[in-house]
C-alpha positions, -999 to +999 in steps of 0.1 A: -877+159-490-867+131-513-892+102-516-881+066-512-900+045-538-910+009-530-893-016-552-926-028-567-931+006-583-896+014-595-889-013-621-887+012-649-866+035-628-842+006-622-839+000-660-828+036-666-806+037-635-787+007-649-779+029-680-767+056-656-745+030-639-729+022-673-720+059-675-705+057-640-684+027-651-672+047-681-661+075-657-642+050-635-623+036-665-612+071-673-600+077-637-629+099-629-652+096-598-678+070-610-709+091-613-732+087-643-763+105-654-789+102-682-819+123-693-850+105-704-881+121-721-911+098-726-896+064-733-863+074-748-829+086-736-821+121-749-789+127-730-761+109-712-730+118-694-704+109-668-679+128-647-652+143-669-639+171-647-604+157-646-601+149-683-616+182-694-598+202-666-633+217-660-649+219-626-683+219-642-677+186-659-700+167-636-722+138-649-754+158-646-741+188-665-726+166-692-760+148-696-779+181-697-755+195-723-760+163-744-798+165-741-799+202-750-778+196-780-799+167-792-833+184-789-822+220-796-835+234-763-820+236-728-855+235-711-865+200-702-897+202-682-910+168-692-876+151-686-864+128-659-828+128-649-813+096-635-780+100-616-761+076-595-752+101-567-774+129-553-765+161-571-743+188-556-755+224-554-741+233-588-758+204-605-791+210-586-790+246-599-785+233-634-815+210-630-836+239-618-824+262-647-832+234-672-867+230-656-861+192-653-894+177-640-881+148-620-848+137-605-842+101-597-809+093-578-793+062-565-773+071-533-773+101-510-744+125-507-745+134-470-717+160-473-730+182-502-761+165-515-785+193-526-817+171-530-825+166-494-794+152-476-772+182-468-796+208-482-827+208-505-824+232-533-847+213-557-878+218-535-869+252-521-897+277-518-872+303-528-867+288-562-890+296-591-891+260-602-894+227-582-881+193-592-898+161-580-872+139-563-871+101-560-842+086-540-827+052-534-830+035-568-804+008-570-788+025-540-764-003-531-751-007-567-745+031-569-729+033-535-707+002-540-691+018-572-681+049-552-668+029-522-647+006-545-633+036-564-622+055-533-609+023-516-586+017-547-574+054-545-563+049-509-541+019-517 
């Protein structure tokens, strides 16, 4: 199950989540659902991405997949066991599978996806005993900022 981190411990996570929020804003400007993701190894960002499914006409163009592709291209390896992924919305099953395949060590997400979230909300693929890899999960980092972008985006779409 995802762990909620007390605010006194998560200052560094908040700094990186703000970068993921910048990616979410870039998605929104492009007319995409505002979800952003970054991959951090040590103290540096090695990958970044935002939703691009519409622009690329690609159902796999989710923020997490785009960030993993960027990280893999930058370091020359798709395996990222020491990496932390920051994403504004809990990953879907496809993205959770990509995180497991990349062997990402930790996932930090902002807000839950109660419909299809695969990191503990609708299902928990990242900590499944059936998988050959586990991914540590931290939830609720800048949750209100992450959730408000999604709410605002969908409210504007309904006008």
